[in-house]
C-alpha atoms as a printed R data frame, in Angstrom:
    type eleno elety resid chain resno       x       y        z
1   ATOM     1    CA   UNK     A     1 -78.418  89.564 -174.762
2   ATOM     2    CA   UNK     A     2 -75.160  91.445 -175.318
3   ATOM     3    CA   UNK     A     3 -74.218  95.067 -174.327
4   ATOM     4    CA   UNK     A     4 -73.564  97.615 -177.081
5   ATOM     5    CA   UNK     A     5 -69.935  98.622 -176.981
6   ATOM     6    CA   UNK     A     6 -70.866 102.300 -177.264
7   ATOM     7    CA   UNK     A     7 -66.994 103.146 -177.576
8   ATOM     8    CA   UNK     A     8 -66.825 101.350 -180.676
9   ATOM     9    CA   UNK     A     9 -70.082 103.107 -181.945
10  ATOM    10    CA   UNK     A    10 -69.033 106.040 -181.933
11  ATOM    11    CA   UNK     A    11 -64.805 105.199 -182.785
12  ATOM    12    CA   UNK     A    12 -63.061 106.420 -179.410
13  ATOM    13    CA   UNK     A    13 -61.525 104.992 -176.514
14  ATOM    14    CA   UNK     A    14 -62.740 104.085 -173.166
15  ATOM    15    CA   UNK     A    15 -60.253 106.962 -171.804
16  ATOM    16    CA   UNK     A    16 -61.133 109.037 -174.505
17  ATOM    17    CA   UNK     A    17 -62.461 112.551 -172.683
18  ATOM    18    CA   UNK     A    18 -66.031 114.374 -172.909
19  ATOM    19    CA   UNK     A    19 -64.538 116.848 -175.674
20  ATOM    20    CA   UNK     A    20 -62.961 113.715 -177.754
21  ATOM    21    CA   UNK     A    21 -66.224 112.007 -177.250
22  ATOM    22    CA   UNK     A    22 -68.497 115.282 -178.767
23  ATOM    23    CA   UNK     A    23 -65.847 115.710 -181.487
24  ATOM    24    CA   UNK     A    24 -66.347 111.701 -182.767
25  ATOM    25    CA   UNK     A    25 -70.041 111.944 -182.414
26  ATOM    26    CA   UNK     A    26 -70.266 115.144 -184.537
27  ATOM    27    CA   UNK     A    27 -68.126 113.670 -187.250
28  ATOM    28    CA   UNK     A    28 -70.147 110.638 -187.298
29  ATOM    29    CA   UNK     A    29 -73.084 112.478 -187.586
30  ATOM    30    CA   UNK     A    30 -71.538 114.340 -190.225
31  ATOM    31    CA   UNK     A    31 -70.981 111.419 -192.338
32  ATOM    32    CA   UNK     A    32 -74.662 110.443 -191.844
33  ATOM    33    CA   UNK     A    33 -76.027 113.661 -193.103
34  ATOM    34    CA   UNK     A    34 -79.401 112.508 -191.123
35  ATOM    35    CA   UNK     A    35 -81.191 116.192 -192.123
36  ATOM    36    CA   UNK     A    36 -80.754 115.301 -195.863
37  ATOM    37    CA   UNK     A    37 -80.635 111.177 -196.271
38  ATOM    38    CA   UNK     A    38 -84.052 109.742 -194.598
39  ATOM    39    CA   UNK     A    39 -83.619 106.366 -194.564
40  ATOM    40    CA   UNK     A    40 -84.197 103.402 -192.083
41  ATOM    41    CA   UNK     A    41 -80.557 102.482 -191.776
42  ATOM    42    CA   UNK     A    42 -79.484 106.194 -191.602
43  ATOM    43    CA   UNK     A    43 -82.120 106.702 -188.744
44  ATOM    44    CA   UNK     A    44 -80.930 103.698 -186.971
45  ATOM    45    CA   UNK     A    45 -77.887 104.551 -186.799
46  ATOM    46    CA   UNK     A    46 -78.264 108.266 -185.667
47  ATOM    47    CA   UNK     A    47 -80.271 106.693 -183.018
48  ATOM    48    CA   UNK     A    48 -77.638 104.703 -182.058
49  ATOM    49    CA   UNK     A    49 -75.041 107.560 -181.902
50  ATOM    50    CA   UNK     A    50 -77.401 109.726 -180.110
51  ATOM    51    CA   UNK     A    51 -77.987 107.325 -177.474
52  ATOM    52    CA   UNK     A    52 -74.385 106.464 -177.025
53  ATOM    53    CA   UNK     A    53 -72.962 109.860 -177.417
54  ATOM    54    CA   UNK     A    54 -76.065 110.644 -174.464
55  ATOM    55    CA   UNK     A    55 -74.964 108.018 -172.312
56  ATOM    56    CA   UNK     A    56 -71.275 108.936 -172.442
57  ATOM    57    CA   UNK     A    57 -71.049 113.313 -172.281
58  ATOM    58    CA   UNK     A    58 -73.004 112.250 -168.711
59  ATOM    59    CA   UNK     A    59 -70.665 111.568 -166.030
60  ATOM    60    CA   UNK     A    60 -73.222 109.559 -164.252
61  ATOM    61    CA   UNK     A    61 -74.112 107.987 -166.824
62  ATOM    62    CA   UNK     A    62 -70.957 106.851 -168.015
63  ATOM    63    CA   UNK     A    63 -69.743 106.261 -164.914
64  ATOM    64    CA   UNK     A    64 -72.585 103.208 -164.511
65  ATOM    65    CA   UNK     A    65 -71.671 102.003 -168.121
66  ATOM    66    CA   UNK     A    66 -67.753 101.389 -167.352
67  ATOM    67    CA   UNK     A    67 -68.305  99.954 -164.701
68  ATOM    68    CA   UNK     A    68 -70.471  97.558 -166.812
69  ATOM    69    CA   UNK     A    69 -68.131  97.455 -169.706
70  ATOM    70    CA   UNK     A    70 -65.254  96.464 -167.406
71  ATOM    71    CA   UNK     A    71 -67.198  93.512 -166.377
72  ATOM    72    CA   UNK     A    72 -67.764  92.280 -170.020
73  ATOM    73    CA   UNK     A    73 -64.951  93.377 -171.961
74  ATOM    74    CA   UNK     A    74 -62.527  92.622 -169.358
75  ATOM    75    CA   UNK     A    75 -59.583  90.430 -171.450
76  ATOM    76    CA   UNK     A    76 -59.337  86.830 -169.487
77  ATOM    77    CA   UNK     A    77 -55.466  86.626 -170.736
78  ATOM    78    CA   UNK     A    78 -54.909  90.060 -168.925
79  ATOM    79    CA   UNK     A    79 -53.773  89.180 -165.171
80  ATOM    80    CA   UNK     A    80 -54.823  92.403 -162.741
81  ATOM    81    CA   UNK     A    81 -52.094  94.350 -162.052
82  ATOM    82    CA   UNK     A    82 -50.084  94.142 -158.741
83  ATOM    83    CA   UNK     A    83 -50.585  97.532 -156.735
84  ATOM    84    CA   UNK     A    84 -47.342 100.142 -157.007
85  ATOM    85    CA   UNK     A    85 -44.897  99.804 -153.763
86  ATOM    86    CA   UNK     A    86 -45.426 102.405 -151.552
87  ATOM    87    CA   UNK     A    87 -42.985 105.549 -151.793
88  ATOM    88    CA   UNK     A    88 -40.077 106.110 -149.626
89  ATOM    89    CA   UNK     A    89 -41.225 109.199 -147.142
90  ATOM    90    CA   UNK     A    90 -39.905 112.149 -149.013
91  ATOM    91    CA   UNK     A    91 -36.905 113.553 -145.977
92  ATOM    92    CA   UNK     A    92 -36.384 117.215 -145.474
93  ATOM    93    CA   UNK     A    93 -33.328 119.292 -143.634
94  ATOM    94    CA   UNK     A    94 -34.352 122.883 -141.873
95  ATOM    95    CA   UNK     A    95 -31.071 124.213 -141.078
96  ATOM    96    CA   UNK     A    96 -32.245 126.772 -138.144
97  ATOM    97    CA   UNK     A    97 -30.094 130.195 -137.152
98  ATOM    98    CA   UNK     A    98 -28.728 130.816 -140.771
99  ATOM    99    CA   UNK     A    99 -29.817 133.495 -142.944
100 ATOM   100    CA   UNK     A   100 -29.059 133.865 -146.858
101 ATOM   101    CA   UNK     A   101 -27.500 137.123 -147.365
102 ATOM   102    CA   UNK     A   102 -30.333 139.460 -149.929
103 ATOM   103    CA   UNK     A   103 -29.288 140.650 -152.715
104 ATOM   104    CA   UNK     A   104 -28.531 144.377 -153.591
105 ATOM   105    CA   UNK     A   105 -31.213 146.229 -154.895
106 ATOM   106    CA   UNK     A   106 -30.252 147.370 -158.665
107 ATOM   107    CA   UNK     A   107 -31.520 150.016 -160.889
108 ATOM   108    CA   UNK     A   108 -30.872 150.948 -164.215
109 ATOM   109    CA   UNK     A   109 -30.452 153.956 -165.956
110 ATOM   110    CA   UNK     A   110 -33.096 156.695 -165.246
111 ATOM   111    CA   UNK     A   111 -34.000 159.343 -167.439
112 ATOM   112    CA   UNK     A   112 -35.420 162.841 -166.712
113 ATOM   113    CA   UNK     A   113 -37.215 164.559 -168.689
114 ATOM   114    CA   UNK     A   114 -38.107 168.620 -167.492
115 ATOM   115    CA   UNK     A   115 -41.528 169.756 -167.429
116 ATOM   116    CA   UNK     A   116 -42.633 172.373 -169.666
């Protein structure tokens, strides 16, 4: 039994954020109009959309689905990527005993109003 592609059902990429998934779900529901179109095909399609949305909006369910999705939808032609080479350590230079002179304090023109 093949696992349904929930991302394709909603029309989003697997890297989509929750906001994008919610927006896609609402767009699909507006197109289906399940409140006005009451037929078996619309009801089935709405059920699929709702279950896909409920799975992908929940972080725990989505993580479990993504693990299964990676196993079943991995491209056999694409070789696994090698890890990136380690970055060289950053070097900092600390100079002791010297302080930079502080800039002079400046103030702009001041207007005084007499009290009445």
